[in-house]
C-alpha positions, -999 to +999 in steps of 0.1 A: +000+000+000+028+023+008+045+016-025+011+025-044+006+056-023+043+067-031+037+060-068+005+082-069+023+110-050+052+109-074+027+109-104+010+139-089+043+156-085+054+149-121+021+161-135+022+193-113+058+200-125+049+194-160+019+217-158+041+244-141+065+242-170+038+245-196+024+274-177+058+291-178+059+284-215+025+300-221+032+330-201+064+335-219+046+334-252+018+357-243+041+382-229+053+388-265+021+404-272+032+434-252+058+442-279+041+431-310+039+449-341+009+472-346-020+461-368-019+471-405-039+503-410-058+517-440-043+544-460-047+581-449-080+597-456-081+616-488-072+652-482-055+680-502-020+687-496+007+708-513+029+690-538+064+698-544+055+721-572+029+740-551-001+724-566-028+706-546-021+669-545-045+642-530-033+624-499-038+591-517-014+601-545+010+615-520+010+581-502+018+563-534+049+585-536+060+573-504+036+579-476+031+558-445+007+529-449+000+507-420+034+504-403+055+506-435+063+532-463+045+526-496+072+538-516+069+546-554+090+515-563+064+493-546+038+501-569+059+511-600+078+479-606+113+495-601+140+475-583+132+470-546+150+439-535+124+415-547+141+406-580+145+423-613+110+437-624+098+434-660+087+462-680+053+477-689+031+506-676+002+503-651-027+493-672-063+494-657-074+475-688-052+447-678-079+430-659-091+413-690-062+404-709-023+410-716+007+391-717+008+366-691+039+368-668+050+399-688+061+418-655+038+447-655+035+472-627+014+474-596-004+446-577-017+413-592-043+396-572-044+358-575-075+338-563-075+300-564-111+288-567-128+253-568-164+254-566-167+288-550-197+303-568-216+308-536-189+330-518-165+344-543-185+375-554-177+397-522-139+392-526-141+399-564-160+431-558-136+444-532-103+438-551-116+448-584-125+483-569-090+487-553-069+515-574-037+497-564-047+466-583-040+462-620-055+427-625-075+400-608-067+364-617-092+338-608-076+303-613-107+280-619-095+247-604-117+224-624-149+236-609-182+219-615-203+248-606-205+284-620-173+298-605-156+306-638-189+324-651-192+344-620-156+356-620-158+365-656-190+385-652-174+406-624-145+415-646-117+392-634-094+373-657-103+336-655-074+311-660-088+276-666-068+252-643-049+224-660-056+189-646-039+182-613-005+164-617+006+137-595+023+148-564+004+182-561-022+194-538-049+214-555-044+248-540-006+249-547-011+239-582-037+266-587-013+293-572+016+280-592-004+286-624-017+320-613+017+333-604+030+325-639+001+344-654+004+375-632+019+407-645+022+429-615+055+435-597+037+425-564+014+395-561-013+391-536-031+356-531-065+356-515-088+328-507-124+331-521-138+334-485-118+366-478-135+399-476-108+427-483-115+463-472-102+493-488-064+498-482-055+462-477-035+460-509-017+492-503-009+483-466+005+448-477+025+465-505+040+489-479+048+460-456+071+444-483+094+473-477+104+454-446+096+418-455+100+394-483+068+375-477+039+388-457+006+371-445-023+389-429-042+378-399-079+386-404-111+394-384-132+363-385-170+361-391-186+334-370-223+332-368-239+313-340-229+307-304-214+272-309-195+282-341-179+313-323-170+294-291-155+265-309-136+287-333-122+308-305-111+278-285-092+267-316-077+301-320-066+301-284-045+269-290-026+287-317-017+316-293-005+291-267+017+273-291+030+302-311+023+334-294+002+363-306+002+375-341+028+401-352+059+391-332+085+420-330+114+395-339+111+367-362+108+332-346+131+303-358+123+291-391+107+259-378+083+279-357+073+306-382+035+309-389+014+322-418-021+326-430-025+313-465-059+332-468-038+364-476-003+363-488+019+391-505+053+388-521+073+402-552+066+381-581+101+378-595+115+366-561+088+339-558+093+327-594+130+324-588+122+305-554+096+282-573+080+283-538+046+268-546+063+238-563+084+232-532+055+228-510+033+211-535+027+181-514+017+199-483-019+203-469-006+230-446+008+249-476+009+283-461+031+274-431+052+250-452+059+279-477+066+304-449+089+280-430+108+268-462+115+304-473+124+317-438+150+289-435+166+304-467+168+339-455+135+353-466+121+378-441+086+365-432+060+387-416+027+374-401+009+408-395-024+417-379-049+430-406-080+427-387-091+462-397-086+454-434-096+419-437-125+398-427-128+359-434-160+338-433-143+305-431-170+281-420-208+277-421-214+258-388-196+246-357-195+211-372-176+225-402-151+243-377-147+210-359-140+190-391-121+215-412-102+238-389-095+210-365-080+191-395-053+216-403-044+232-368-020+204-356+002+213-386+012+177-388+029+178-422+052+207-412+060+199-375+085+174-363+070+147-341+087+161-310+074+196-314+039+182-320+040+164-288+054+194-270+026+216-284-001+190-275+013+190-240+012+227-236-025+226-248-036+197-225-016+210-194-023+247-196-056+248-213-076+216-210-066+202-176-076+234-156-112+232-171-115+195-164-103+201-128-127+229-122-155+209-136-147+182-111-146+206-083-109+201-076-089+228-091-053+235-078-041+271-073-021+266-105-053+255-123-070+288-110-042+309-122-041+293-156-079+298-158-074+335-151-048+337-178-073+321-203-099+346-193-076+375-201-068+359-233-105+356-241-107+394-237-077+398-260-094+376-286-125+397-289-112+421-316-103+390-338-142+386-344-164+408-365-192+403-340-178+389-307-205+377-285-210+352-258-193+324-278-159+340-273-165+344-236-176+307-232-148+293-255-125+283-226-152+256-216-145+240-251-107+237-245-108+202-234-128+192-265-104+213-287-076+192-270-092+160-280-098+172-316-060+183-320-049+149-306-072+130-329-059+150-360-023+144-350-026+108-345-049+102-376-041+130-400-067+136-428-054+144-463-085+151-482-099+184-495-127+194-519-135+158-530-096+151-535-076+127-515-037+129-513-012+104-500+005+109-467+040+125-465+066+126-438+079+157-425+111+164-441+133+193-455+129+198-492+152+216-515+163+252-508+152+280-529+173+310-535+169+339-510+154+371-526+178+397-538+183+426-515+188+462-525+214+482-509+191+504-490+173+476-472 
């Protein structure tokens, strides 16, 4: 009996020590939020200012010459195609008529928006209307990935250039194949990729172009649209696990390449640099393509920024709590881009620092450490509210679902799913691929 009691005591001590270690890790990651980069902001309001020759110049025109845009300077080179460290630009003047034609890959000026779309007829229109109206955008390319609905007709009717996607080759995941084709059709010096469920706001494109003064690859963290109590609560619980594992968005200093995060719903980069790196081909097998791309390029010297764009971008990802559970829970473990040891460590943090305190509270036996972690989780709940378009009771109640979220992450880690949009893909080990060339740097960067 004594031996059994000692074993139980030792087990409790080990669990307590592990939970304390997890708490320290979480606190250290959350503390980064005090120094994180400010959110991207829209361009300055249109006001009249005096130009260098004394005439009145609109603020939007002044900004295009080098005004501040969301934490970076939108220099004239960023929208003109002149050399700026992203590779040798092509020739050609900005052409608003480029929306419906032009020479593919001809190296024009301004921003090309590439939208991969497979059966997105029911949610593509708001995204198209927003980017087609943006004055910084010279063309919008929709890569129709063998859709069986009216995606291509809808995109063409709105004025986008539709690129019929070629059949999916062996060894490729559909989204990367669509982006690979769209990149080669683009003519702008800067390329921005958007998912069909994104809702850009005025100023997003200019702010991302400005951010490329300080980065080589930028992804934007959006504000989420979650309708319904259960959907919002489950989504916020999943989102909290990302913060516990990787810290808040917009870290002031880049993390190690193997811990870099990105959001593939909205990416921006210089076309020439990505063509040289052949980035989408490098991550062609990955289901977690955005993080795979960011980590691969960060390992080779690219400056990767994951910036808060909640004031400029909304995303309506899912239609129900069941879809959040099925689809987001499938991708969040990051299984095909994270080594097993890191996966185990990340799961341990989620279980010990998030799920266990709730379970003990429900059982009426919380420890002081549990109560402290619950207080931290409540503070995080408050911090997460601006990440939602219409934050409600679901965000506040999200911590109650942390045990279920831990179960889903564990399930998806142990039994990864590699299906998407009626396509199935073979499993792949986590391994390092070939190394793309780092982007060229200009002397002033």
